[in-house]
C-alpha positions as CSV (number, residue, x, y, z in Angstrom):
1,A,0.0,0.0,0.0
2,G,1.2,3.5,-0.7
3,E,1.1,6.6,1.4
4,S,-2.2,7.8,2.8
5,P,-4.0,10.3,0.4
6,A,-4.3,12.6,3.5
7,T,-0.5,13.2,3.5
8,P,-0.5,16.4,1.4
9,A,-3.1,18.1,3.7
10,Y,-0.8,17.6,6.7
11,L,2.5,18.4,5.1
12,V,1.9,21.0,2.4
13,P,1.2,24.0,4.7
14,F,4.5,23.4,6.6
15,L,6.4,22.8,3.3
16,A,4.9,26.1,2.1
17,I,6.4,27.9,5.0
18,L,9.8,26.3,4.4
19,G,9.7,27.2,0.7
20,A,8.6,30.8,1.4
21,S,11.3,31.0,4.1
22,F,14.0,30.0,1.5
23,L,12.7,32.6,-1.0
24,S,12.4,35.3,1.7
25,K,15.9,34.7,3.0
26,S,17.4,34.5,-0.4
27,A,15.9,37.9,-1.4
28,S,16.8,39.6,1.9
29,G,20.0,40.9,3.5
30,Y,20.4,41.1,7.3
31,F,16.7,41.9,7.5
32,E,14.1,39.5,6.2
33,W,11.7,42.1,4.8
34,L,9.8,39.4,2.9
35,Y,8.9,37.4,6.0
36,P,5.1,38.0,5.3
37,L,5.5,35.5,2.4
38,R,5.6,32.8,5.0
39,F,2.2,33.8,6.4
40,L,0.7,34.1,2.9
41,A,2.0,30.8,1.7
42,A,0.8,28.9,4.7
43,A,-2.6,30.6,4.7
44,I,-3.1,29.7,1.0
45,A,-2.1,26.1,1.6
46,L,-4.4,25.8,4.7
47,W,-7.3,27.3,2.7
48,L,-6.8,24.9,-0.2
49,F,-6.8,21.8,2.0
50,R,-9.5,23.2,4.4
51,R,-12.0,20.4,3.7
52,H,-9.5,17.8,4.9
53,Y,-9.4,19.3,8.4
54,R,-13.2,19.2,9.1
55,N,-12.9,15.8,10.7
56,L,-10.2,16.9,13.1
57,N,-11.3,17.9,16.6
58,W,-10.3,21.6,17.0
59,R,-11.8,22.0,20.5
60,F,-9.6,22.7,23.5
61,D,-9.9,23.1,27.3
62,W,-8.0,25.0,30.0
63,S,-5.0,22.7,29.8
64,A,-4.0,24.0,26.4
65,P,-3.3,27.7,27.3
66,L,-1.7,26.5,30.5
67,V,0.7,24.4,28.6
68,G,1.3,27.3,26.2
69,V,2.2,29.5,29.2
70,A,4.6,26.8,30.5
71,V,6.3,26.5,27.1
72,F,6.7,30.3,26.9
73,L,8.3,30.4,30.4
74,L,10.6,27.5,29.4
75,W,11.6,29.5,26.2
76,I,12.6,32.7,28.1
77,A,14.1,30.9,31.1
78,P,17.7,30.6,29.7
79,G,17.8,34.4,29.0
80,L,16.6,35.2,32.5
81,L,18.7,32.6,34.3
82,F,22.0,33.1,32.5
83,H,21.5,36.7,31.5
84,Q,22.0,35.9,27.8
85,D,22.1,38.8,25.3
86,Q,18.9,38.5,23.4
87,S,19.4,41.5,21.1
88,S,19.8,41.3,17.4
89,P,20.0,43.6,14.3
90,L,16.3,43.0,13.8
91,G,15.4,45.8,16.2
92,A,17.5,48.4,14.5
93,A,16.3,47.2,11.1
94,L,12.7,47.7,12.1
95,A,13.4,51.1,13.6
96,A,14.8,52.2,10.2
97,L,11.5,51.5,8.5
98,T,8.6,53.9,8.1
99,P,6.0,53.5,10.8
100,A,3.5,52.0,8.4
101,A,6.0,49.4,7.1
102,R,7.3,48.6,10.6
103,Y,3.8,48.0,12.1
104,S,2.7,46.0,9.0
105,W,5.7,43.7,9.2
106,I,5.2,43.2,13.0
107,A,1.5,42.5,12.6
108,L,2.1,39.9,9.9
109,R,4.9,38.4,12.0
110,I,2.6,38.0,14.9
111,A,-0.2,36.7,12.6
112,A,2.1,34.0,11.4
113,A,3.3,33.1,14.9
114,V,-0.2,32.8,16.3
115,L,-2.3,31.6,13.4
116,T,-0.5,29.8,10.5
117,V,2.6,28.5,12.2
118,P,0.9,26.6,15.1
119,I,-1.6,25.0,12.7
120,A,0.9,24.1,10.0
121,E,3.5,22.7,12.5
122,E,1.0,20.8,14.6
123,L,-0.4,19.2,11.4
124,A,3.1,18.3,10.2
125,F,4.7,17.1,13.4
126,R,1.9,15.8,15.7
127,G,-0.7,15.3,13.0
128,Y,1.5,13.5,10.5
129,L,4.9,12.6,11.7
130,A,4.1,11.2,15.1
131,R,1.3,9.1,13.7
132,R,3.2,8.1,10.6
133,I,5.9,6.6,12.8
134,M,3.2,4.3,14.1
135,D,1.3,3.4,10.9
136,R,1.5,4.1,7.1
137,E,-2.3,4.9,7.3
138,F,-1.4,7.6,9.9
139,D,-4.8,9.4,9.6
140,L,-6.5,6.3,11.2
141,V,-4.3,6.5,14.3
142,S,-6.0,8.2,17.2
143,F,-4.1,11.1,18.8
144,A,-5.0,9.6,22.2
145,R,-3.1,6.5,21.3
146,L,0.2,8.0,20.3
147,S,3.1,5.9,21.5
148,L,5.9,7.2,23.6
149,I,8.4,6.4,20.8
150,A,6.3,8.3,18.3
151,I,6.1,11.3,20.6
152,A,9.8,11.2,21.4
153,L,11.0,10.9,17.7
154,S,8.6,13.5,16.4
155,S,9.6,15.9,19.2
156,L,13.3,15.3,18.4
157,V,12.8,16.3,14.8
158,F,10.7,19.3,15.8
159,G,13.4,20.4,18.1
160,L,16.2,20.0,15.7
161,L,14.4,22.3,13.3
162,H,14.8,25.1,15.9
163,G,18.5,25.5,15.3
164,Q,20.5,26.6,18.4
165,N,17.3,26.3,20.5
166,W,17.0,22.6,19.6
167,L,16.7,21.5,23.3
168,L,13.9,24.0,24.0
169,G,12.3,22.9,20.8
170,I,12.3,19.2,21.8
171,L,10.8,20.1,25.2
172,A,8.2,22.2,23.6
173,G,7.4,19.3,21.2
174,L,7.0,17.0,24.1
175,A,4.7,19.4,25.9
176,F,2.5,19.9,22.8
177,S,2.4,16.1,22.3
178,A,1.3,15.6,25.9
179,V,-1.6,18.0,25.7
180,L,-2.6,16.5,22.4
181,R,-2.6,13.0,23.7
182,R,-4.5,13.9,26.9
183,R,-7.8,14.4,25.1
184,G,-6.9,13.2,21.6
185,R,-7.6,16.6,20.1
186,I,-5.3,18.6,17.8
187,G,-7.1,21.7,18.9
188,D,-5.4,21.5,22.3
189,A,-1.9,21.3,20.7
190,V,-2.6,24.2,18.3
191,V,-3.9,26.4,21.1
192,A,-1.0,25.6,23.4
193,H,1.4,26.4,20.5
194,A,-0.4,29.6,19.6
195,V,-0.5,30.9,23.2
196,S,3.2,30.2,23.6
197,N,4.0,32.1,20.4
198,L,1.7,35.0,21.3
199,L,3.3,35.4,24.7
200,L,6.8,35.2,23.1
201,A,5.8,37.9,20.6
202,A,4.6,40.1,23.5
203,W,7.9,39.5,25.3
204,V,10.0,40.3,22.3
205,L,8.1,43.6,21.6
206,T,8.0,44.8,25.2
207,R,11.5,43.8,26.2
208,G,13.3,44.3,22.9
209,A,14.5,40.7,23.0
210,W,14.7,40.5,19.2
211,G,17.0,37.6,19.3
212,L,14.1,35.4,20.3
213,W,12.5,36.1,16.9
């Protein structure tokens, strides 16, 4: 048997972000002014495959935002504990833009972090990869029955894609997997992921910790 026909719906939004990221970085210098391409590419992909997501459970409960807060605290902890320099050229680059351009870029950066990225990454890593490790017909595997091996391996891959923050990425992946498995709902993982990213965005903007972006 071949791969499940549901595979593109779970992977294309994330691959769209990767492709847009490559194009954006290639066309940019030290400031990725085309970052909004990532948001646009993922939004289009999610819209095109929207009918495939109707059977997923998008509900969530109190545990989801709570896990999101925990992941956010985990993400900023190294900077607070070890007084790491979290500055970057991004702050100066944004300050050099016109107010309209600056606020538009920031708004789309937040929109991506809170809307498209959590959905695309949860579909790819928890929705597809974790279940694909268990069965070729991954879409028939209940989220509530994810094995510890599947959770560990998918979280490892998720973490490694976060570059120098790979360890934090692995721990975040484990947290999102745990809240997903608790009720068997992808909505819990997406909301936890979105809350974490929203709080991180607020931290970056209020503290000038541009290095976390």
